[in-house]
Structure formats: structure tokens, C-alpha cells
MDTraj code that builds the backbone (N, CA, C; nanometers):
import mdtraj as md
import numpy as np

residues = "CYS HIS TYR VAL LEU ASP SER LEU LEU GLN ALA GLY ILE PRO ALA ILE PHE ASP ALA THR ASN LEU ARG GLU GLU HIS ARG ARG GLN VAL TYR ARG ILE ALA ASP LYS HIS GLY ALA LYS LEU ILE LEU VAL TRP LEU GLU ALA PRO PRO ALA LEU VAL HIS GLN ARG LEU ASP ALA ARG GLY ARG ARG ALA ASP ARG GLU ASP VAL SER ASP ALA ASP ARG ASP VAL TYR GLN ARG LEU ARG ARG ASP ILE GLU PRO ILE GLU ARG PRO HIS LEU THR VAL ASP THR SER THR ASP ILE GLU PRO ALA ILE ALA ALA VAL LEU ALA GLU ILE GLN GLY PRO PRO ASN GLN ARG GLY ALA SER SER".split()
xyz = np.array([
    [5.5543, 6.1228, 8.5952],
    [5.6734, 6.1429, 8.6769],
    [5.7201, 6.2877, 8.6700],
    [5.7123, 6.3458, 8.5502],
    [5.7572, 6.4840, 8.5358],
    [5.6668, 6.5784, 8.6154],
    [5.5368, 6.5505, 8.6166],
    [5.4434, 6.6329, 8.6931],
    [5.4772, 6.6260, 8.8417],
    [5.5034, 6.5066, 8.8920],
    [5.5372, 6.4893, 9.0335],
    [5.6678, 6.5627, 9.0651],
    [5.7682, 6.5463, 8.9790],
    [5.8957, 6.6158, 8.9993],
    [5.8739, 6.7671, 9.0039],
    [5.7988, 6.8191, 8.9093],
    [5.7700, 6.9623, 8.9030],
    [5.6984, 7.0081, 9.0293],
    [5.6012, 6.9310, 9.0750],
    [5.5246, 6.9670, 9.1951],
    [5.6121, 6.9660, 9.3202],
    [5.6976, 6.8660, 9.3337],
    [5.7864, 6.8597, 9.4495],
    [5.8811, 6.9795, 9.4527],
    [5.9432, 7.0084, 9.3396],
    [6.0372, 7.1206, 9.3347],
    [5.9653, 7.2533, 9.3561],
    [5.8448, 7.2660, 9.3047],
    [5.7640, 7.3869, 9.3261],
    [5.7406, 7.4092, 9.4751],
    [5.7224, 7.3001, 9.5485],
    [5.6980, 7.3077, 9.6921],
    [5.8276, 7.3180, 9.7724],
    [5.9420, 7.3212, 9.7031],
    [6.0706, 7.3317, 9.7717],
    [6.1185, 7.2012, 9.8320],
    [6.0649, 7.0901, 9.7838],
    [6.1017, 6.9583, 9.8353],
    [6.2075, 6.8974, 9.7436],
    [6.3248, 6.8634, 9.7971],
    [6.4270, 6.7980, 9.7135],
    [6.3746, 6.6649, 9.6603],
    [6.4206, 6.6267, 9.5432],
    [6.3715, 6.5037, 9.4813],
    [6.4835, 6.4306, 9.4084],
    [6.4681, 6.3000, 9.4035],
    [6.5551, 6.2160, 9.3213],
    [6.4674, 6.1594, 9.2107],
    [6.5081, 6.1816, 9.0881],
    [6.4334, 6.1327, 8.9720],
    [6.5145, 6.0188, 8.9115],
    [6.4708, 5.8982, 8.9348],
    [6.5414, 5.7784, 8.8897],
    [6.4678, 5.7249, 8.7678],
    [6.5305, 5.7382, 8.6516],
    [6.4640, 5.6964, 8.5286],
    [6.5659, 5.6554, 8.4245],
    [6.5219, 5.5723, 8.3336],
    [6.6044, 5.5345, 8.2199],
    [6.5807, 5.6374, 8.1106],
    [6.6590, 5.7418, 8.1126],
    [6.6494, 5.8487, 8.0132],
    [6.7672, 5.8350, 7.9185],
    [6.7517, 5.7506, 7.8188],
    [6.8624, 5.7202, 7.7288],
    [6.8815, 5.8258, 7.6206],
    [6.7756, 5.8970, 7.5879],
    [6.7833, 5.9969, 7.4812],
    [6.7822, 6.1362, 7.5415],
    [6.8641, 6.2220, 7.4858],
    [6.8775, 6.3580, 7.5380],
    [6.7447, 6.4331, 7.5310],
    [6.6641, 6.4088, 7.4299],
    [6.5354, 6.4781, 7.4204],
    [6.4470, 6.4476, 7.5414],
    [6.4590, 6.3289, 7.5993],
    [6.3812, 6.2944, 7.7188],
    [6.4409, 6.3598, 7.8431],
    [6.5726, 6.3694, 7.8480],
    [6.6380, 6.4339, 7.9625],
    [6.6111, 6.5837, 7.9636],
    [6.5910, 6.6433, 7.8484],
    [6.5717, 6.7892, 7.8420],
    [6.4502, 6.8342, 7.9221],
    [6.3480, 6.7513, 7.9308],
    [6.2303, 6.7889, 8.0101],
    [6.2681, 6.7986, 8.1586],
    [6.3523, 6.7074, 8.2057],
    [6.4004, 6.7135, 8.3442],
    [6.4862, 6.8386, 8.3629],
    [6.5719, 6.8689, 8.2656],
    [6.6547, 6.9899, 8.2728],
    [6.5652, 7.1136, 8.2873],
    [6.4607, 7.1210, 8.2038],
    [6.3715, 7.2377, 8.2062],
    [6.3042, 7.2521, 8.3428],
    [6.2586, 7.1409, 8.3990],
    [6.1921, 7.1455, 8.5293],
    [6.2895, 7.1942, 8.6362],
    [6.4104, 7.1391, 8.6390],
    [6.5100, 7.1813, 8.7382],
    [6.5452, 7.3283, 8.7196],
    [6.5677, 7.3699, 8.5957],
    [6.6026, 7.5094, 8.5686],
    [6.4902, 7.6042, 8.6105],
    [6.3674, 7.5652, 8.5828],
    [6.2496, 7.6468, 8.6161],
    [6.2447, 7.6785, 8.7654],
    [6.2848, 7.5837, 8.8477],
    [6.2770, 7.6010, 8.9925],
    [6.4114, 7.6375, 9.0552],
    [6.5149, 7.6539, 8.9730],
    [6.6474, 7.6849, 9.0263],
    [6.7011, 7.5713, 9.1118],
    [6.6582, 7.4504, 9.0811],
    [6.6992, 7.3336, 9.1598],
    [6.8380, 7.2880, 9.1185],
    [6.9125, 7.2424, 9.2150],
    [7.0434, 7.1842, 9.1878],
    [7.0204, 7.0513, 9.1173],
    [7.0798, 7.0348, 9.0024],
    [7.0616, 6.9143, 8.9224],
    [7.1921, 6.8365, 8.9201],
    [7.1875, 6.7147, 8.9711],
    [7.3048, 6.6276, 8.9710],
    [7.2705, 6.5076, 8.8843],
    [7.3394, 6.4956, 8.7730],
    [7.3141, 6.3854, 8.6804],
    [7.4141, 6.2733, 8.7064],
    [7.3622, 6.1515, 8.7132],
    [7.4470, 6.0351, 8.7365],
    [7.4134, 5.9303, 8.6313],
    [7.5136, 5.8897, 8.5562],
    [7.4990, 5.7864, 8.4533],
    [7.5565, 5.6567, 8.5092],
    [7.4739, 5.5530, 8.5151],
    [7.5190, 5.4226, 8.5635],
    [7.5469, 5.3326, 8.4444],
    [7.6584, 5.2608, 8.4513],
    [7.6919, 5.1693, 8.3433],
    [7.7620, 5.0469, 8.3999],
    [7.7637, 4.9424, 8.3191],
    [7.8339, 4.8182, 8.3537],
    [7.8686, 4.7485, 8.2239],
    [7.9737, 4.6670, 8.2240],
    [8.0093, 4.5930, 8.1034],
    [7.8929, 4.5011, 8.0604],
    [7.8703, 4.4879, 7.9298],
    [7.7585, 4.4063, 7.8818],
    [7.7557, 4.2640, 7.9393],
    [7.8702, 4.2011, 7.9555],
    [7.8706, 4.0647, 8.0093],
    [7.8122, 4.0615, 8.1501],
    [7.8442, 4.1616, 8.2308],
    [7.7898, 4.1682, 8.3664],
    [7.6397, 4.1983, 8.3624],
    [7.6006, 4.2853, 8.2730],
    [7.4573, 4.3143, 8.2588],
    [7.3824, 4.1862, 8.2233],
    [7.4368, 4.1078, 8.1320],
    [7.3725, 3.9812, 8.0952],
    [7.3613, 3.8884, 8.2161],
    [7.4665, 3.8801, 8.2967],
    [7.4609, 3.7975, 8.4181],
    [7.3495, 3.8452, 8.5109],
    [7.3401, 3.9749, 8.5276],
    [7.2372, 4.0313, 8.6158],
    [7.0976, 4.0054, 8.5602],
    [7.0833, 4.0186, 8.4296],
    [6.9527, 3.9926, 8.3682],
    [6.9147, 3.8454, 8.3780],
    [7.0127, 3.7573, 8.3619],
    [6.9860, 3.6141, 8.3765],
    [6.9407, 3.5824, 8.5196],
    [7.0047, 3.6455, 8.6180],
    [6.9646, 3.6265, 8.7578],
    [6.8227, 3.6792, 8.7793],
    [6.7922, 3.7917, 8.7146],
    [6.6560, 3.8461, 8.7236],
    [6.5561, 3.7452, 8.6687],
    [6.5908, 3.6844, 8.5552],
    [6.5021, 3.5842, 8.4950],
    [6.4772, 3.4653, 8.5863],
    [6.5760, 3.4335, 8.6686],
    [6.5613, 3.3231, 8.7648],
    [6.4946, 3.3701, 8.8935],
    [6.4633, 3.4996, 8.9005],
    [6.4034, 3.5619, 9.0187],
    [6.4898, 3.5422, 9.1421],
    [6.6213, 3.5602, 9.1228],
    [6.7165, 3.5467, 9.2328],
    [6.6912, 3.6514, 9.3413],
    [6.6467, 3.7690, 9.3020],
    [6.6136, 3.8750, 9.3966],
    [6.4622, 3.8918, 9.3952],
    [6.3960, 3.8474, 9.4968],
    [6.2483, 3.8496, 9.5023],
    [6.1914, 3.9908, 9.5026],
    [6.2738, 4.0888, 9.5393],
    [6.2266, 4.2275, 9.5406],
    [6.2377, 4.2947, 9.4039],
    [6.3062, 4.2328, 9.3106],
    [6.3216, 4.2873, 9.1755],
    [6.1979, 4.2490, 9.0943],
    [6.1128, 4.3463, 9.0674],
    [5.9872, 4.3184, 8.9979],
    [5.9941, 4.3512, 8.8487],
    [6.1084, 4.3967, 8.8021],
    [6.1224, 4.4299, 8.6605],
    [6.1162, 4.3041, 8.5750],
    [6.0580, 4.3181, 8.4570],
    [6.0556, 4.2059, 8.3637],
    [6.1489, 4.2302, 8.2445],
    [6.2341, 4.3322, 8.2559],
    [6.3303, 4.3597, 8.1487],
    [6.4277, 4.2422, 8.1380],
    [6.4539, 4.2019, 8.0139],
    [6.5432, 4.0896, 7.9897],
    [6.6487, 4.1303, 7.8872],
    [6.7226, 4.0322, 7.8365],
    [6.8295, 4.0623, 7.7398],
    [6.7757, 4.1322, 7.6155],
    [6.6592, 4.0922, 7.5688],
    [6.6012, 4.1563, 7.4496],
    [6.5730, 4.3041, 7.4743],
    [6.5162, 4.3341, 7.5895],
    [6.4882, 4.4738, 7.6245],
    [6.6192, 4.5511, 7.6337],
    [6.7174, 4.4924, 7.6987],
    [6.8486, 4.5564, 7.7123],
    [6.9089, 4.5873, 7.5753],
    [6.9073, 4.4910, 7.4857],
    [6.9654, 4.5123, 7.3524],
    [6.8898, 4.6208, 7.2759],
    [6.7578, 4.6210, 7.2887],
    [6.6768, 4.7219, 7.2195],
    [6.7058, 4.8614, 7.2757],
    [6.7153, 4.8725, 7.4075],
    [6.7405, 5.0026, 7.4693],
    [6.8811, 5.0544, 7.4404],
    [6.9774, 4.9653, 7.4329],
    [7.1166, 5.0069, 7.4061],
    [7.1291, 5.0855, 7.2769],
    [7.0431, 5.0557, 7.1808],
    [7.0484, 5.1254, 7.0511],
    [7.0073, 5.2722, 7.0622],
    [6.9369, 5.3073, 7.1705],
    [6.8851, 5.4436, 7.1869],
    [6.9738, 5.5338, 7.2716],
    [7.0850, 5.4824, 7.3213],
    [7.1687, 5.5615, 7.4107],
    [7.2303, 5.6805, 7.3373],
    [7.2119, 5.7979, 7.3957],
    [7.2738, 5.9200, 7.3448],
    [7.3563, 5.9826, 7.4575],
    [7.4639, 6.0506, 7.4236],
    [7.5460, 6.1136, 7.5277],
    [7.4675, 6.2193, 7.6045],
    [7.5028, 6.2358, 7.7306],
    [7.4420, 6.3394, 7.8129],
    [7.5111, 6.4708, 7.7796],
    [7.4325, 6.5736, 7.7491],
    [7.4887, 6.7022, 7.7071],
    [7.5410, 6.7854, 7.8237],
    [7.4912, 6.7607, 7.9419],
    [7.5322, 6.8391, 8.0575],
    [7.6395, 6.7645, 8.1360],
    [7.7149, 6.8368, 8.2181],
    [7.8128, 6.7681, 8.3037],
    [7.7419, 6.6640, 8.3908],
    [7.8095, 6.5518, 8.4146],
    [7.7486, 6.4426, 8.4905],
    [7.8560, 6.3526, 8.5503],
    [7.8150, 6.2737, 8.6465],
    [7.9015, 6.1716, 8.7044],
    [7.8719, 6.0410, 8.6327],
    [7.9748, 5.9629, 8.6063],
    [7.9575, 5.8306, 8.5477],
    [8.0024, 5.7284, 8.6511],
    [7.9169, 5.6297, 8.6756],
    [7.9453, 5.5281, 8.7757],
    [7.9450, 5.3913, 8.7085],
    [8.0568, 5.3229, 8.7190],
    [8.0676, 5.1849, 8.6702],
    [8.0236, 5.0947, 8.7845],
    [7.9077, 5.0323, 8.7703],
    [7.8521, 4.9516, 8.8789],
    [7.9161, 4.8137, 8.8892],
    [8.0171, 4.7876, 8.8066],
    [8.0876, 4.6592, 8.8172],
    [8.2008, 4.6667, 8.9196],
    [8.2281, 4.7877, 8.9685],
    [8.3343, 4.8065, 9.0671],
    [8.2729, 4.8606, 9.1958],
    [8.3557, 4.8881, 9.2913],
    [8.3114, 4.9445, 9.4181],
    [8.2467, 5.0809, 9.3928],
    [8.1217, 5.0960, 9.4307],
    [8.0519, 5.2217, 9.4028],
    [8.0612, 5.3207, 9.5191],
    [8.1286, 5.2831, 9.6267],
    [8.1413, 5.3746, 9.7410],
    [8.2024, 5.5096, 9.7024],
    [8.3099, 5.5142, 9.6213],
    [8.3624, 5.6454, 9.5813],
    [8.2599, 5.7280, 9.5038],
    [8.1792, 5.6617, 9.4225],
    [8.0762, 5.7338, 9.3468],
    [7.9689, 5.7884, 9.4398],
    [7.9314, 5.7097, 9.5392],
    [7.8333, 5.7574, 9.6372],
    [7.8892, 5.8791, 9.7105],
    [8.0150, 5.8733, 9.7465],
    [8.0796, 5.9870, 9.8139],
    [8.0803, 6.1098, 9.7229],
    [8.1046, 6.0898, 9.5941],
    [8.1056, 6.2021, 9.4993],
    [7.9667, 6.2641, 9.4867],
    [7.8646, 6.1809, 9.4814],
    [7.7278, 6.2323, 9.4727],
    [7.6944, 6.3095, 9.6001],
    [7.7285, 6.2538, 9.7159],
    [7.7026, 6.3240, 9.8418],
    [7.7762, 6.4573, 9.8475],
    [7.8986, 6.4602, 9.7967],
    [7.9747, 6.5860, 9.7934],
    [7.9043, 6.6886, 9.7047],
    [7.8499, 6.6434, 9.5931],
    [7.7748, 6.7335, 9.5038],
    [7.6501, 6.7859, 9.5733],
    [7.5799, 6.6961, 9.6440],
    [7.4579, 6.7366, 9.7140],
    [7.4906, 6.8418, 9.8195],
    [7.5986, 6.8217, 9.8927],
    [7.6341, 6.9100, 10.0023],
    [7.7119, 7.0329, 9.9584],
    [7.7568, 7.0346, 9.8349],
    [7.8359, 7.1458, 9.7853],
    [7.7525, 7.2682, 9.7557],
    [7.8170, 7.3718, 9.7027],
    [7.7449, 7.4960, 9.6727],
    [7.6402, 7.4754, 9.5643],
    [7.5392, 7.5620, 9.5593],
    [7.4366, 7.5505, 9.4549],
    [7.5003, 7.5436, 9.3175],
    [7.4417, 7.4621, 9.2340],
    [7.4952, 7.4385, 9.0996],
    [7.3830, 7.3857, 9.0134],
    [7.3345, 7.4630, 8.9210],
    [7.2213, 7.4229, 8.8390],
    [7.2628, 7.3396, 8.7188],
    [7.3859, 7.3331, 8.6872],
    [7.4267, 7.2688, 8.5620],
    [7.4759, 7.1266, 8.5798],
    [7.4577, 7.0666, 8.6937],
    [7.4943, 6.9268, 8.7114],
    [7.6342, 6.9098, 8.7655],
    [7.6672, 6.7856, 8.7897],
    [7.7978, 6.7514, 8.8451],
    [7.9050, 6.7558, 8.7373],
    [8.0276, 6.7642, 8.7808],
    [8.1370, 6.7588, 8.6851],
    [8.1761, 6.6125, 8.6620],
    [8.2267, 6.5860, 8.5455],
    [8.2624, 6.4485, 8.5112],
    [8.3827, 6.4020, 8.5870],
])
top = md.Topology()
chain = top.add_chain()
for i, resn in enumerate(residues, 1):
    res = top.add_residue(resn, chain, resSeq=i)
    for name in ("N", "CA", "C"):
        top.add_atom(name, md.element.get_by_symbol(name[0]), res)
traj = md.Trajectory(xyz[None], top)
């Protein structure tokens, strides 16, 4: 994924890198790639209350959404939660348990705003 991101930015093609980067050491590689190409980096952290996450995972287990091909379950969620580290750069935080339209508007404003290599403001 990092190679593809690097190649796209090298070619001047905007990219969205959607990944579960829970540890800052993993995010730093994305930071380096964006910085190398002078790309505008907008970081967005998605979160939801654990009870809602469990409901969503239970629905996934029942295959309620046929397009959801992930096999992550409650065990995976609990294991990954232990690895969460704060994001060192400015970022947007989106609570997906509420209306996300304002967050989408904020991301679009960041995309359309002036160049900014250090990410969105909180």
C-alpha cells in the first residue's frame, strides 16, 4: 500500500489512504511519503462507542451487509484496541455514532483549503 501511495503521489495523483494505523510508528511511514512529495495530508480518526462497535460487529457476523467482506470480530477489535496510540499530528476526529455530515463537510473544507502539509486541525 505504501508503494502504491508513493507512486501515485510521485505522479501527482491525489490519493486517499484508508488503513487501520493504530500505532504512530506505522503512521510515520505515511507522513514521510506525504512530506517527500509535498502532498497535503489530512488525517481523520474514526471512532465509535464500544457498545456500538459490538453491535456493528455482531451484524457483520450475521452477514447483514453482503458487501462487507471483513472477517474482523469482537476478538480482533479487543486485540486491536490495545495497540491504539495517539496521533502526533493535527487531525480530525469523527464519532461515527452521530451524524457524520459535519465531519464530511470539514474534510471537504480541508481538501479545498490552502496547501497544508501538516494535516487538519482538531
